[in-house]
C-alpha positions as CSV (number, residue, x, y, z in Angstrom):
1,M,139.8,86.7,53.6
2,L,137.3,84.2,52.4
3,T,138.1,80.7,53.6
4,T,136.5,77.3,53.2
5,T,137.3,73.8,54.5
6,L,138.1,71.0,52.1
7,S,135.0,69.3,50.7
8,S,133.7,67.5,47.6
9,S,131.9,70.6,46.5
10,V,132.3,74.4,46.7
11,P,129.6,77.1,46.7
12,N,128.8,78.6,43.3
13,L,130.1,82.2,43.7
14,G,130.5,83.0,40.1
15,G,129.8,86.7,39.4
16,V,129.4,87.5,43.1
17,L,131.2,90.7,44.2
18,L,133.1,89.6,47.3
19,D,135.2,92.6,48.0
20,P,135.7,96.0,46.3
21,G,137.8,95.3,43.2
22,F,137.5,91.6,43.4
23,R,135.0,89.1,42.0
24,A,134.8,85.3,42.1
25,K,136.3,83.2,39.3
26,T,134.0,81.0,37.3
27,T,136.1,78.0,38.5
28,L,137.2,78.3,42.1
29,V,140.5,76.6,42.9
30,H,141.4,75.5,46.4
31,K,145.0,76.1,47.5
32,Q,146.2,75.2,50.9
33,L,148.0,77.9,52.9
34,V,151.1,77.5,55.0
35,S,149.4,76.7,58.3
36,A,146.7,74.1,57.6
37,A,145.7,74.1,61.2
38,N,144.9,77.8,61.3
39,N,144.1,78.3,57.7
40,P,142.3,75.3,56.3
41,G,142.1,76.8,52.8
42,S,141.2,79.8,50.8
43,L,139.4,80.6,47.6
44,H,141.6,82.5,45.1
45,L,139.8,85.3,43.5
46,A,140.1,86.9,40.0
47,S,141.1,90.5,39.4
48,S,138.8,93.4,38.9
49,S,137.9,94.4,35.4
50,K,140.3,96.3,33.1
51,S,138.2,99.4,33.5
52,A,139.5,99.7,37.1
53,W,143.0,100.5,35.7
54,V,144.3,103.8,34.3
55,K,146.9,103.2,31.5
56,H,149.0,105.7,29.7
57,D,151.5,105.0,26.9
58,C,154.5,107.3,27.3
59,S,156.4,109.2,24.7
60,P,158.7,107.0,22.6
61,A,161.6,109.3,23.5
62,T,161.4,108.3,27.2
63,L,162.7,105.2,29.0
64,L,159.3,104.1,30.2
65,H,157.0,102.6,27.7
66,S,153.8,102.8,29.7
67,V,152.4,103.4,33.2
68,E,149.4,101.5,34.7
69,V,147.6,102.6,37.9
70,H,145.0,100.8,40.1
71,T,144.2,103.2,42.9
72,K,142.2,100.9,45.1
73,R,144.8,98.1,45.0
74,G,147.6,100.7,45.4
75,L,149.4,99.4,42.3
76,L,151.6,101.6,40.1
77,N,153.1,99.5,37.3
78,L,156.1,101.1,35.4
79,N,156.8,99.3,32.1
80,A,160.2,100.0,30.7
81,S,161.0,100.8,27.1
82,K,160.8,98.0,24.5
83,D,164.3,99.1,23.4
84,F,165.8,97.4,26.5
85,A,164.2,94.1,25.4
86,T,165.3,94.4,21.7
87,G,168.9,95.5,22.5
88,A,168.6,99.0,21.1
89,L,169.3,100.2,24.7
90,S,171.9,98.5,26.9
91,Q,171.3,96.3,29.9
92,E,173.4,98.6,32.0
93,S,171.0,101.5,31.2
94,K,168.0,99.2,32.0
95,R,169.6,98.5,35.4
96,E,170.1,102.2,35.9
97,V,166.3,102.7,35.5
98,E,165.8,100.0,38.1
99,R,168.2,101.8,40.4
100,A,166.4,105.1,39.8
101,V,163.1,103.5,40.7
102,T,164.7,101.9,43.8
103,S,166.3,105.1,45.1
104,T,163.0,107.0,44.5
105,V,160.9,104.5,46.4
106,A,163.4,104.2,49.2
107,A,163.5,108.0,49.6
108,L,159.7,108.3,49.7
109,N,159.6,105.6,52.3
110,Q,162.2,107.4,54.3
111,V,160.3,110.7,54.2
112,M,157.0,109.0,55.2
113,A,158.7,107.0,58.0
114,R,159.3,110.2,59.9
115,N,155.7,110.2,61.1
116,D,154.9,106.5,60.6
117,A,156.5,103.6,62.3
118,G,154.6,101.0,60.4
119,P,155.6,98.9,57.3
120,P,157.1,100.8,54.4
121,L,154.6,102.9,52.4
122,I,155.8,101.4,49.1
123,T,157.1,97.9,48.3
124,I,158.1,96.3,45.0
125,H,156.3,93.1,43.9
126,E,159.0,91.1,42.1
127,N,157.7,87.8,41.0
128,H,154.5,85.8,40.3
129,L,155.6,82.4,41.8
130,I,153.7,80.5,44.5
131,G,155.5,80.7,47.8
132,D,155.4,78.1,50.5
133,G,156.6,80.1,53.5
134,L,159.9,78.2,53.7
135,V,163.5,79.3,53.2
136,H,165.2,77.4,50.4
137,E,168.9,77.2,50.1
138,D,170.9,77.8,46.9
139,R,168.1,79.4,45.0
140,N,166.0,76.2,45.0
141,I,162.7,77.9,45.5
142,P,160.0,75.9,43.6
143,R,159.3,77.7,40.2
144,S,155.5,77.2,40.3
145,G,153.6,80.0,38.5
146,N,150.8,81.6,40.4
147,P,148.0,82.5,37.9
148,D,146.1,84.4,40.5
149,D,149.1,86.6,41.2
150,Y,149.6,87.3,37.4
151,D,145.9,88.1,37.2
152,R,146.2,90.6,40.1
153,Y,149.2,92.5,38.8
154,H,148.9,92.0,35.1
155,T,145.2,92.4,34.4
156,L,146.2,94.4,31.4
157,G,148.6,91.8,30.2
158,V,152.4,91.1,30.6
159,P,154.4,93.6,28.4
160,F,156.4,92.0,25.6
161,A,158.5,93.6,22.8
162,E,158.1,92.6,19.2
163,N,160.9,90.1,19.4
164,G,159.1,88.1,22.1
165,R,161.2,89.2,25.0
166,M,159.5,90.5,28.1
167,Q,159.9,94.1,28.9
168,A,161.4,95.1,32.2
169,H,158.7,96.3,34.6
170,Y,158.2,97.2,38.2
171,H,155.1,96.7,40.4
172,L,155.1,99.5,43.0
173,E,152.6,98.5,45.7
174,F,151.3,101.3,48.0
175,R,150.1,100.3,51.5
176,G,146.4,101.2,51.9
177,G,145.8,102.3,48.3
178,L,147.3,105.2,46.4
179,T,146.4,108.8,45.5
180,A,147.2,111.1,42.6
181,A,149.5,113.0,44.9
182,A,151.6,109.9,45.7
183,V,151.8,109.0,42.0
184,A,152.9,112.5,41.2
185,D,155.6,112.3,43.9
186,V,157.1,109.1,42.4
187,L,156.8,110.1,38.7
188,N,158.1,113.7,39.3
189,S,161.0,112.4,41.2
190,L,161.9,110.1,38.3
191,N,161.6,113.1,36.0
192,D,164.0,115.0,38.2
193,L,166.8,112.7,37.2
194,G,166.8,114.4,33.8
195,T,168.7,112.7,31.0
196,V,171.5,111.1,32.8
197,I,170.5,107.6,31.6
198,A,171.2,106.9,27.9
199,G,170.6,110.7,27.2
200,S,166.8,110.3,27.7
201,E,164.3,111.2,30.4
202,I,162.7,108.3,32.3
203,I,159.3,110.0,32.0
204,S,158.4,113.4,30.7
205,A,156.6,116.2,32.5
206,E,153.9,116.0,29.8
207,D,153.3,112.3,30.3
208,I,153.0,112.9,34.1
209,E,150.4,115.6,33.5
210,L,148.4,113.3,31.3
211,I,148.5,110.4,33.7
212,L,147.4,112.5,36.7
213,G,144.6,114.0,34.5
214,K,143.1,110.5,34.2
215,M,143.1,109.9,38.0
216,P,140.5,111.0,40.5
217,A,141.4,114.5,41.7
218,N,140.2,113.9,45.3
219,D,143.5,114.7,47.0
220,A,144.5,117.9,45.2
221,A,145.0,119.7,48.5
222,K,147.8,117.4,49.6
223,S,151.2,119.0,49.5
224,S,154.0,117.6,47.3
225,L,156.9,115.7,48.8
226,R,159.0,116.1,45.7
227,M,161.6,118.4,47.3
228,D,161.7,116.2,50.4
229,I,162.5,113.2,48.2
230,K,165.1,115.1,46.3
231,A,166.8,116.0,49.5
232,V,167.3,112.4,50.7
233,R,167.3,110.3,47.5
234,Q,170.5,108.4,46.9
235,L,172.1,109.3,43.6
236,I,172.5,106.5,41.1
237,P,175.8,105.7,39.4
238,S,175.0,107.8,36.3
239,E,174.7,110.9,38.5
240,L,178.1,110.4,40.2
241,G,181.4,111.8,39.1
242,A,184.3,109.7,37.7
243,G,186.0,109.6,41.0
244,S,183.1,108.3,43.0
245,S,182.7,104.7,44.2
246,K,180.0,103.6,41.8
247,T,180.5,100.0,42.8
248,Q,179.4,100.6,46.4
249,V,176.4,102.6,45.2
250,R,175.3,99.7,42.9
251,D,175.7,97.3,45.8
252,E,173.6,99.5,48.2
253,L,170.8,100.0,45.6
254,F,170.8,96.3,44.7
255,G,170.4,95.5,48.4
256,A,167.6,98.1,48.7
257,F,165.8,96.6,45.7
258,T,166.0,93.1,47.3
259,A,164.7,94.5,50.6
260,L,161.8,96.2,48.9
261,G,160.9,92.9,47.2
262,S,161.2,91.0,50.5
263,A,159.1,93.5,52.3
264,N,156.4,93.1,49.7
265,V,156.1,89.4,50.5
266,E,156.2,90.0,54.2
267,V,153.5,92.6,54.3
268,S,151.2,90.7,52.0
269,T,151.1,87.3,53.7
270,G,147.5,87.9,54.8
271,Q,146.3,88.1,51.2
272,V,145.1,85.1,49.1
273,F,147.9,86.0,46.7
274,R,151.2,84.7,48.1
275,S,154.4,85.1,46.1
276,A,157.8,83.4,46.7
277,H,160.4,85.2,48.9
278,M,163.2,86.6,46.8
279,N,166.2,86.7,49.2
280,E,167.3,83.2,48.1
281,F,166.1,83.5,44.6
282,R,168.6,85.5,42.6
283,V,170.3,84.6,39.4
284,A,173.6,86.4,39.1
285,E,174.2,88.8,36.2
286,P,177.4,90.4,35.0
287,D,176.5,93.7,36.5
288,C,175.5,92.5,39.9
289,L,178.7,90.4,40.1
290,G,181.2,92.7,38.3
291,N,179.8,96.0,39.4
292,G,177.2,95.3,42.1
293,N,179.2,93.2,44.5
294,T,181.8,95.2,46.2
295,R,184.0,92.4,47.4
296,L,184.1,90.5,44.2
297,S,184.6,93.6,42.1
298,D,187.5,94.7,44.3
299,D,189.1,91.3,44.3
300,L,188.9,91.1,40.5
301,A,190.4,94.5,40.1
302,L,193.2,93.7,42.5
303,I,194.2,90.4,40.7
304,E,194.0,92.1,37.3
305,S,196.2,94.9,38.5
306,I,199.0,92.4,39.3
307,S,201.3,92.2,36.2
308,G,203.5,89.3,35.2
309,G,202.1,86.9,37.7
310,S,204.1,88.4,40.6
311,S,202.8,88.0,44.1
312,V,201.7,90.7,46.5
313,S,203.1,90.6,50.0
314,S,199.8,91.7,51.5
315,L,198.0,88.7,50.1
316,T,198.2,85.7,52.5
317,T,197.6,82.2,51.3
318,Q,194.2,82.2,53.0
319,H,193.3,85.4,51.3
320,L,194.2,84.0,47.9
321,L,192.2,80.8,48.6
322,D,189.2,82.9,49.5
323,I,189.5,85.0,46.3
324,H,189.9,81.8,44.2
325,L,186.8,80.3,45.8
326,S,184.8,83.5,45.2
327,F,185.8,83.5,41.5
328,R,184.8,79.9,41.0
329,K,181.5,80.4,42.8
330,A,180.7,83.5,40.7
331,M,181.3,81.5,37.5
332,T,178.9,78.8,38.7
333,D,176.3,81.4,39.6
334,L,176.3,83.1,36.2
335,P,173.6,82.0,33.8
336,D,174.3,79.7,30.9
337,T,175.2,81.9,27.9
338,A,173.7,79.3,25.5
339,V,170.4,79.9,27.2
340,V,170.6,83.6,28.0
341,G,172.5,84.7,24.9
342,M,174.4,87.6,26.5
343,K,177.8,88.5,25.2
344,E,178.7,90.3,28.4
345,V,178.1,87.2,30.4
346,Q,180.6,85.3,28.4
347,A,183.1,88.1,28.5
348,F,182.7,88.3,32.3
349,K,183.2,84.6,32.6
350,E,186.4,84.8,30.6
351,R,187.7,87.6,32.9
352,L,187.0,85.4,36.0
353,E,188.6,82.4,34.4
354,V,191.8,84.3,33.6
355,A,191.9,85.9,37.1
356,S,191.3,82.5,38.7
357,E,194.2,80.9,36.8
358,Q,196.4,83.8,37.9
359,V,195.5,83.2,41.5
360,V,196.3,79.5,41.1
361,G,199.8,80.5,39.9
362,M,200.3,82.9,42.8
363,L,199.3,80.1,45.2
364,R,201.9,77.8,43.7
365,R,204.6,80.3,44.3
366,S,203.4,81.2,47.8
């Protein structure tokens, strides 16, 4: 890592190749790291040129709009269909794609961990905000954009739909770079899900073949881990039967997604690009509250199952107070519908409000 002490001038490194895939910016910006004693400062560097990336636009019939690969950086960007941003495809289907990516990455990490005790092979870079190395309570992480971070992960630009909404996208970051074989393992495993999400494939076999055809074929001899991944990959809710506990699976995959984002920050702290930690930085959504949080979902279903406002003997006063508190907190955590513009948010708030008033009535009679 290139470091420099604070001074009134900085060396002119414009155009100098500092590291494979990196070159100096025209204007160098000093940004102090967490430990000023050990790290007096660093120079943030611009990304490599666009020619270092492989980009492929997927078939319009699939749930991925495009795939971007930077082999030296170990980056595999999966950009979801514009239909999720325009509303032509539901937000629940979008979250199912996220769960599919999460379960695939977690499975590949599990397979690779059999012979490797190091950090996970793949992590997911979630945000482009400057981190300060501190833990912030109540989601109060400073929302300061990191232009160098954007530059690293979005050299080809941030994907937006025609209506101006950002497309969902996932930055899969491979430790130590990536190979065509690793890309094939991830994409083929996503293809193995078939058409369980919105009746469409996540990515087609034809698209995968075209993507791999654009990559260096220097690892063709490596064996595929596709079947190993299939053997351990957790099924997503769309693959489960009607009697299965889909709520628990949503919960587990949401936790895995959070862990992959946290691991990305933790294994990248030695880089000049430092993003904010995500564990205390989550805005609640209807799905992750109503379907992705087991306790809240179960409590809501329990209260709604009680007809006529009658009490249940198994519910103690303390239990009812805990349920009421969780409902009120959930309503506070939900985003402002006037800002977000999501009908499902308002509908979920109304359910929580009705259930909360029902709990108040039960408490009065207890």
